[in-house]
C-alpha positions, 0 to 999 in steps of 0.5 A: 076957380080959374086955372091957367098954365104958363110958359115963361122964357127969359134971356137973362135972369130977372130980365124981360120975359116972353110968356104964353098962357093957356087953359090946357096944361099940355099946350104949355108943357109943349111950349116949355119943351120947345123953348128948352130945345131951342134956347136951353143951351144958352147959359143966361136963359131961364125957362119956367113952366107955371100954374096960375090958380086965381092969380096965384102962380106956382112954378112947376119946372125951371130950366137953366143951362145947368139943369132942370128942377121941379119947382123954382130955380135953386138959389 
């Protein structure tokens, strides 16, 4: 079983993403937090922290200018 941790930044919903991938969860959390601080006030930005286990991704946190939620963004 292979586990990776990802941080994903999209400047527009469903737009092209900038993504980082790490084997250490703290590194991905730090990047997520950095991106929230740098870009999180933009109303179009979506930032996600994810876990990938053997190619199956699960969203741990999602940030938008409206709020932060555990798991995927609310519809």
